[in-house]
N, C-alpha and C positions, 0 to 999 in steps of 0.2 A: 114916633116909634110906638108900636103896639106894646101893651103891657107884657104880652107873652114873649116878645122879642127882647125886651129889657131884662126879663128874668133870666133868659138863656144867656145873654151877654154877661150878666152879673155872675152867673154860675161859672162861666169860662174864666172870668177874672180871678175868682176865688181859687179855682183849680190851678191856674198859672202861678198865683202867689204861693200856694202850698208847695208846688214843685220847686220853686226857687228857694224857699226856706229849707226844704229837705236837702237840696243840693248843697246849700251853704253849710248845713249841719254836718254833711259828710266830709266836706273839705276842711279837715283839721290840720293844725300845725303838726309837723313831724314829731313823733313821740307822744302826742296827746292821745289819751284813751288807752294807752298801753301800760300805764303805771300800775293798774290794778292786776295785770296779768304778769306773773313771773316769767323771766326769760327761760326758754327750754334748757335743761341741763346739757352740758357737753357730754358726748358719748364716752363711756368709760370702757377701757380695754382691760378685760379680766384675764386671769391666768388660763381659764377654760377656753377663752377665745384664742389665745396664743397657742395653746396646746392643740386645739382643733385645726388651726391654720398650719401648724407644723406638720401634723399628720396628713393634711390635705396636700401640702407641698411634697412630702415624702411619697405619697401615692402617685402624684402627678409625675414626679421624677422617675419612678419605676416604670410608669406607662411610657414616658418619653424614651427611656432606655430600650424598652421592648420594641418601640417603634423605630429604633435606630437613630434617633435624634440625640446624639450623645452630648453635644455642647449644651443644649437646653436642659438635658437631664442633669448635667453637672450643676447648672445654675439653680435649678429647682431643689435638688438634693442639698446643696450647700445652704440655701435659704432655710430649709427645714431644720438644719442644725443650728443656725444662728439664733433662733428663739430660745434655745436652752431648755425646751420643754418636753423633748422626746424621752421616752424611757430608754434604759441602757440597751434593751433588745432592739428598739427602733433605731437608736443611734448606730449600733453596729451594723444594722441592715442598710442604713443610709451610706455608711462608710463602704460597705461591700459593693453596692452598686456604683458608688463613686470610683472605687478601684476598677471595677469592670469597665466603666466608661473610659477611664484613663488608659487602661491597657489596650482596649480595642482601638484607641486613638493614637497608639504608639507613644504614649507618655508613661514610660515604665517607672520613672522615679516617683511621679505622683501616685501611680498605681501601688507601688511598694509602700509609700507613706500612708496611704489610706488603709491598706491591710494591717499595717502596724498599729494605727490608731484604733482599728476595730478590735484588735487583740488587747490593747491597753484599756479600752472601755469594758470589754468582756473577756476575761482570760480563757473562758470556755468557747469562745467564738470558733466556728468551724464551717467550712463549706460542705455542702452535700457531696456525696461521692461523684455524682454526675457533674457538679460544678467543678470539683477538684480536677476532673479529667479534661477540662477545657484546654486546648493546646496553647492558647494565648496567655491567659492569666494563671493557669494551673501551676506552671513552674515558678512563677513569681510568688504566688501564695505559699507554696511548699517551702521555698527558700526562706521567706520571712518567718514562717512557722518554725522551721528547723533552727534558724538563728535565735529566735526568742527562747526556744526550749533550751538551747545551749547556754544562753545568758542566765536563765532562771536556775538551771542546774548549777552553774558556776557560783551564782549568788547564794544558793542554798548550801553549797559546799563550804563557802566562806563563813556562813552564819552558824553552821552546825558542825562541831567537831566530833559528835557522837553518831555521825552518819554510818549506817549499816549498809555495806555494799550488797548488791544483788548477787545471787548465785550465778554461776557461769551460764547456765541455760537461760535464766531469766534476763541476764544482761544481753545475751544474744537476741532474745525476743525483742527487747526494748530497742536495740540497735537496728534490728530488722525492720521494725515499724517506722523508725526515723528514716531509714533508707527508702522505704516504700513511699512515705510522704514526700521525700525529696525527688521521687521519680526514678530512682536507681533500682529498677525492679530486679535486675540480675543479682546485684549484691544483696537486696532484700531477701530474695529466694534462698540464697546461700546461707544467710544468717538464720532464717526461719527454719530451714531444714536442719541446720546444726543444732538449734535449740531443741527441736523435737528429738533428735538422736541423743543429745546430751541428757535429756530427761527432765521435763518440766514437772514441778511438784503438784501444782494446782490444775484441776480439770479445766477451769476457766482459761488458764494460760495456754493449755493445749489446744482448746477450741479456737482461741484468738490466733495462735500461730498457724493453725491449719487454714483458718479463714483467709488470712492475708496471703498464705502460700497459694491457695486456690485463686485468689484475685490475680496474683502475678502470672499464673499459668494461663488464665483466660486472656489477660492483656497481651500475652505472647502467642495467642491463637492456638494454644495447646488445650483445646476444649475437652478432649477425652480425659486427660490428666486432671484438668480442673474439676470435671464432674466427679471423678473418682475421689478427689480430695474432699469435696463436699459430702460425699457418701460416707467417708471415714469419720467425719464430724458427727453425723447422725448415729454412728455406732457407739459413740461415747456420750452423746447428748441428744436423745430423741426429740427433745423440745426445741432444738436449735432453730433459729430463724434469723434472717437478715433484717435490718431496719428497712422501712419503705424506700429511703433514699438509696441504700446500698443495693436492694433488690432491683431497683429500676435502672442500674447502670447498664448501658448498651453492650458492654463487652462480655457480661456474664448473665444477664437477666434470663435468657432462654436456658442456658446451661444449668443455672441454679434451680430454675423452676422444674426442669426435668429431673434433677437429682433429688429435689424435695419430694416430688411425686413418687419416685421410685423408693425413697426411704420410707415414706408413709405406707406404701404397699407392703414393703418388707416387714415393717412393724406390725401391720394388720395380720399378715400371714403368720408371723411368729406368735401373736396372741391367740390365733385360732388353734395353732398346733399345741400350745401350752394348755389351752382349755380342753382339747381333746384328750391329751395325756393325763390331765388331772381327772377328767371324767372316767377314764379307763381304770385308773388306780383307786378310785373311790370305792369303799366297801358297799356290797349290795345291801339294799334295805332289808331289815329284819322282817321275817314273815310273821304274820299275826296268828297265834295258835287258835285252832278251831275249838269252839265250845262244845 
């Protein structure tokens, strides 16, 4: 064998031996070589993570409701409440959509229970005027609300012996609003008109009675009378306006917008007349004597 060939063969043997040693070094017993590295920590679930998850499930539940998938909406909304991390406002929102989902699925008892829970979480809970007018869950919501109001008033009467009763007109106004919320618009109109005739002391009460009276007229398709009632409100309260939810109600949105525009025009014309009369009555400027 030539010297050159012997060197090449020797080099190949050396490389083969090195490869074997490297392979042997890599094949360690299980657990060997890991002792110096700490095990990765287990993932920690924080309150923020739970809160975010609850909000995500609430949002998903509302989207599923809007898409008409009511059973999945109920599952997602219920899961959002189980974490116990939602704010009171979000809890009542979840309960509201749960009630909607149950009502449109012909589960009235569950619908009623969810509305009641929403009120228990937030005593000021309320549907928008548009939501209130829904033919399926509107009557259920108003019935629950009326029942709770009666229960609270009864409890308050038991707790307080120094209760000062409302005046006749004010009581008629309160009863009229309750009847309106219960969907008994004929009785509501009768009571509201009676309160106005009896004479409400506060301007705010007069405005409130006239507003609900206008609502009942529009709901009865008496749009001319409804518009006239809105205009009467502007005569005593030029700055009057409905809330965005009230203004968007399909039964009176156009009627109210027309009345508001007319009232603003009348107010503008009145201000122009008063300005002209004031300028006519103002004394002429004194003449400057010539030097």
